[in-house]
Steps between C-alpha positions, in 0.01 A plus 500: 500500500397817677473316839843344443662837436331649804633207706850553365474868582385432858772235552770744383365762746505240783860410415597864516649511150709810449600694196761305303398157633406227255140504638481875449631452149232242429235738630634773276475261207134443587448878514676549168272244323196704602357234739574723799449871443511836674195693612624846586804611696594785738819610668499608862777718630567391860603735781430537870134557412271228362430529127207316332401408144241721341326203333359185660605146421315166510658159448875446483744788524880521501674751728862563405714743695807579291701754704410441867294254712155609603221397735187404302130512596178461305150632583221721359685806643838360610766660717823293513675482839841384611336187655366373158678238286809596308561472125876473451704664223461319168296222668161491337211467747188338345170563668144384439243769567148362517333836464580841354762653736791735483859419584705721734871512573725675750886490509688260728817711544536712185288645224446305182243387248266201470303400195155341544385302194168325454535152342246321279471145372397507135 
């Protein structure tokens, strides 16, 4: 069952499900039943200077920028740059981090906030 749920989760990420889609709703149902859980969360305030999480993350994480798009980068001591991939507004970005790293973000065009949430499979 656990492998199946992980496969569903990865397929939804590959399809680029967004908040409000039926796939996203199904994932939220899985989270609500306790099969998929949260493992810590931080909010980054983005500006013209890179901001990084204080904690490290391993495994799957969700990055969700709610007020403005941001460039995202992961590393042991990350500095996000304008050349790094973009997480759009209200478009969850799911990443798999194979080792303990931090997540950094920098604004695309305006200041905002991005939440970084570790995900677990119970």
